[in-house]
C-alpha positions in Angstrom: -51.3 98.4 64.7 -47.8 99.5 63.7 -47.0 99.8 60.0 -43.6 99.0 58.6 -42.4 99.9 55.1 -39.9 97.4 53.7 -37.9 98.4 50.6 -35.8 96.0 48.7 -32.6 97.8 47.7 -31.0 95.8 44.9 -27.9 97.9 44.6 -27.1 98.1 48.3 -28.0 94.4 49.0 -30.3 95.2 51.9 -33.9 95.7 52.9 -34.6 99.1 54.4 -37.1 99.3 57.3 -39.2 102.4 58.0 -41.8 102.7 60.8 -44.9 104.6 60.0 -46.1 106.2 63.2 -48.9 108.2 61.6 -49.8 110.3 58.5 -46.6 111.8 57.2 -44.7 110.6 60.3 -41.9 108.2 59.4 -38.7 107.1 61.2 -35.8 105.0 59.8 -35.5 101.8 61.8 -32.5 100.4 60.0 -31.6 98.0 57.3 -31.2 94.2 57.1 -28.2 93.1 55.1 -29.3 90.5 52.5 -26.6 90.5 49.8 -27.2 88.9 46.4 -29.4 91.5 44.8 -32.8 91.6 46.6 -35.3 92.4 44.0 -38.8 91.9 45.5 -40.3 91.8 49.0 -43.6 90.6 50.2 -45.2 90.7 53.6 -46.3 87.7 55.6 -48.1 87.2 58.9 -46.6 87.4 62.3 -44.1 90.1 61.6 -42.4 88.3 58.8 -41.4 89.3 55.2 -40.0 87.4 52.3 -37.3 88.6 49.9 -36.4 87.3 46.5 -32.6 87.3 45.9 -32.3 87.7 42.2 -28.7 86.5 41.8 -29.0 83.3 43.9 -31.4 80.4 44.4 -32.8 81.6 47.7 -35.7 83.4 49.3 -34.9 85.0 52.6 -37.3 85.1 55.6 -37.0 88.3 57.5 -37.9 88.7 61.2 -39.1 92.3 61.2 -39.5 92.4 65.0 -35.7 91.8 65.5 -34.6 93.2 62.1 -32.7 90.1 61.1 -32.6 87.3 58.6 -34.5 84.4 60.2 -34.2 81.8 57.5 -33.4 80.8 53.9 -35.5 78.8 51.5 -33.9 77.1 48.5 -35.9 77.6 45.3 -35.2 77.8 41.6 -32.4 80.0 40.2 -32.8 83.8 40.0 -36.0 84.5 41.9 -37.6 87.7 40.8 -41.1 87.8 42.2 -42.7 86.7 45.4 -46.3 86.6 46.5 -48.1 85.2 49.6 -51.3 83.2 48.9 -53.8 84.6 51.4 -55.6 82.0 53.6 -52.9 79.4 53.0 -49.4 78.6 54.4 -47.9 78.9 50.9 -45.7 81.4 49.0 -45.2 81.7 45.3 -41.8 82.5 43.9 -41.0 83.1 40.2 -37.6 81.9 39.2 -36.4 83.5 36.0 -33.3 81.3 35.7 -35.2 78.1 36.1 -38.3 79.1 34.0 -40.4 77.9 36.9 -42.6 79.0 39.8 -41.7 77.6 43.2 -44.4 76.8 45.7 -42.9 77.3 49.2 -44.6 75.9 52.4 -43.8 78.8 54.8 -44.0 77.0 58.1 -41.8 74.1 56.9 -39.4 76.5 55.2 -39.1 74.4 52.1 -40.0 74.3 48.4 -42.7 71.7 47.9 -43.5 72.1 44.2 -41.6 73.5 41.2 -43.9 74.3 38.3 -42.5 74.8 34.8 -43.8 77.9 33.2 -42.7 80.1 30.2 -39.2 81.7 29.8 -38.0 84.2 32.5 -41.0 84.5 34.8 -41.0 87.6 36.8 -43.8 89.6 38.4 -46.6 87.6 40.2 -50.1 88.4 41.3 -52.7 86.4 43.2 -56.5 86.8 43.0 -58.3 88.0 46.1 -59.8 84.6 46.7 -56.5 82.8 46.4 -57.7 80.5 43.6 -55.7 82.0 40.7 -52.2 83.2 40.2 -50.9 85.3 37.3 -47.3 85.4 36.1 -45.4 87.7 33.7 -43.2 85.5 31.5 -40.8 88.3 30.4 -38.5 86.3 28.1 -41.5 84.6 26.4 -43.5 87.8 25.9 -46.5 86.2 27.6 -48.6 86.0 30.8 -49.7 82.7 32.4 -52.7 82.0 34.5 -52.3 79.4 37.3 -54.9 77.3 39.1 -54.1 77.7 42.8 -57.2 76.0 44.2 -55.1 73.0 45.3 -53.3 75.3 47.8 -56.6 76.0 49.6 -57.0 72.3 50.0 -53.5 71.7 51.2 -52.6 70.0 47.9 -49.8 72.0 46.3 -49.1 69.3 43.8 -52.3 70.3 42.1 -51.1 73.7 41.1 -51.1 73.9 37.3 -50.9 76.3 34.4 -54.4 77.0 33.0 -53.5 79.2 30.1 -50.8 81.3 28.5 -51.3 84.4 26.4 -48.8 86.2 24.2 -48.6 90.0 24.5 -45.7 90.4 22.1 -42.6 88.4 21.4 -40.3 91.4 22.4 -42.8 93.1 24.8 -41.0 92.1 28.0 -44.1 92.1 30.4 -43.0 93.3 33.9 -46.2 93.7 35.9 -49.8 92.9 35.9 -53.0 93.3 37.8 -56.4 91.5 37.6 -59.7 93.4 37.5 -63.1 92.0 36.7 -61.9 89.0 34.8 -59.2 90.9 32.9 -55.4 91.4 33.3 -53.8 94.8 32.7 -50.2 94.1 31.7 -47.3 96.5 31.9 -44.6 95.8 29.2 -41.2 97.4 29.2 -41.0 97.8 25.4 -44.6 98.7 24.7 -46.2 102.2 24.8 -49.6 100.5 25.4 -50.9 98.3 28.2 -52.4 95.1 26.8 -55.6 93.8 28.3 -56.0 90.1 28.5 -59.4 88.4 29.1 -58.7 85.7 31.6 -61.6 83.3 30.7 -60.7 83.2 27.0 -57.0 83.7 27.3 -56.9 86.3 24.5 -55.8 89.8 24.2 -58.7 92.2 23.8 -57.7 94.0 20.6 -60.1 96.8 21.1 -58.9 97.8 24.5 -55.1 98.5 25.0 -54.3 101.5 27.1 -51.8 104.0 25.6 -49.2 105.3 28.1 -46.7 108.1 27.4 -43.0 107.8 27.8 -43.1 103.9 27.7 -41.1 101.8 30.1 -44.0 100.6 32.3 -42.6 98.7 35.3 -45.3 97.8 37.8 -49.1 97.9 38.2 -51.2 98.2 41.3 -54.9 98.3 41.9 -55.9 101.0 44.4 -59.7 100.4 44.6 -62.7 102.1 43.2 -61.9 100.9 39.7 -58.5 102.5 39.3 -54.9 101.2 38.9 -51.5 102.8 39.1 -48.7 102.1 36.6 -45.1 103.3 37.2 -43.5 104.7 34.0 -39.8 104.3 34.6 -38.5 106.4 31.8 -40.9 109.3 32.3 -40.6 109.4 36.1 -44.4 109.4 36.6 -47.2 107.2 37.8 -50.1 106.9 35.4 -53.6 106.5 36.8 -55.7 104.0 34.7 -59.5 103.9 34.8 -60.3 100.2 34.7 -63.8 100.7 33.5 -63.0 103.0 30.6 -59.5 101.5 30.1 -57.9 104.9 29.8 -55.3 107.1 31.5 -57.0 109.8 33.5 -53.9 111.6 35.0 -50.2 111.5 35.4 -48.5 112.0 38.8 -44.8 113.0 38.7 -42.9 111.1 41.4 -39.2 111.3 40.6 -36.4 109.3 38.9 -36.8 105.7 38.0 -40.1 104.6 39.6 -40.4 100.8 39.8 -42.3 98.8 42.4 -45.2 100.3 44.3 -47.6 99.4 47.1 -50.5 101.0 48.9 -51.6 101.3 52.6 -55.3 100.6 52.2 -56.0 102.2 55.6 -55.4 105.7 54.3 -54.8 105.2 50.6 -51.2 106.3 50.8 -49.1 105.0 47.9 -45.4 104.2 48.2 -43.2 104.1 45.1 -39.6 102.8 44.9 -37.4 105.3 43.1 -34.4 103.5 41.8 -32.5 106.6 40.6 -33.4 108.8 43.5 -32.4 106.6 46.5 -35.8 107.1 48.1 -39.4 106.0 48.3 -42.0 108.5 47.1 -45.0 108.9 49.3 -48.2 109.9 47.4 -51.3 110.7 49.5 -54.4 109.8 47.5 -57.0 110.2 50.2 -59.6 112.7 49.0 -58.1 112.9 45.5 -60.5 112.3 42.6 -58.5 109.9 40.3 -61.0 110.3 37.4 -59.6 113.7 36.3 -56.7 116.0 36.8 -58.3 118.2 39.4 -56.4 118.6 42.7 -52.7 117.8 43.4 -51.8 114.9 45.6 -49.5 115.7 48.5 -46.0 114.3 48.2 -43.1 113.3 50.4 -39.8 111.5 50.0 -38.3 109.0 52.3 -34.5 108.3 52.0 -34.0 104.5 52.1 -30.7 103.5 50.5 -29.0 103.4 47.1 -31.2 101.7 44.5 -34.7 100.6 45.8 -36.6 98.4 43.4 -39.6 97.1 45.4 -41.5 98.2 48.5 -44.3 96.6 50.6 -46.4 97.5 53.6 -46.5 95.1 56.6 -48.9 95.4 59.5 -48.0 93.7 62.8 -49.4 93.8 66.3 -46.0 92.8 67.6 -43.8 95.4 69.3 -41.1 96.9 67.1 -38.1 97.6 69.5 -35.6 100.2 68.2 -32.4 98.6 66.8 -29.4 99.6 68.7 
């Protein structure tokens, strides 16, 4: 099944498309002009991707087969995060300017619910079973837990905020990941990653994970009890042991690492490098993340001017060359 890398280029106002033909075999397919500061991109089914336009009130629907904009969905102002809810026809969009999370019905192409949350919501995550959502409230210095069970029942109006946990008034949380009932939170102005216990809604004081260089931007779980955290100022990706709550190694990737994603088929990680005009390719297959032994293989893919987010989309549809 073909694999397509989609990188949101906030500076250039486009989404770059790169076809992955095999291990270390990539070809530039072209770019879809979006305008209005694309900040985050998420894959959907049927050769579709969704793009949050951070200086508008729209989410774009991209047709990846034809490399074009297929639709626009009006949501709240300044959408910054977007996440599909697996097993449902719904999409979550965090809208920083409206202090809300929009629930979009994908097939209908419309917002069906606008849920008020804390100030300046940004990064989103959804639990594997689709029953819970997690939101970074950057302006409020907190993270919120959402009950999404209504979406599984086709009742979006039942989506609600379950809890809200402060991680620091000026911490600016930017990314999070859930693991074993806990949230690991990346905060721009902290040199430690707070850990929140979901059930109690409290920060686990005895756990915070110190990170060097500060400026954490994004967090990604890569399986086997490990997560990756991009450290924007240091130009590295930190590997975090989610059992020991400790950093086991640092991987240098280049200038300004922000969003990242993984191709689970071969454990290849892709990191958007905002200051290097490229996406870093880090091969983790066969690498022991628990220590500093071995050096992961690296590559760079030129994608534009200032990529901020990247995602992997699999589709069984043909991907004709643009021309």
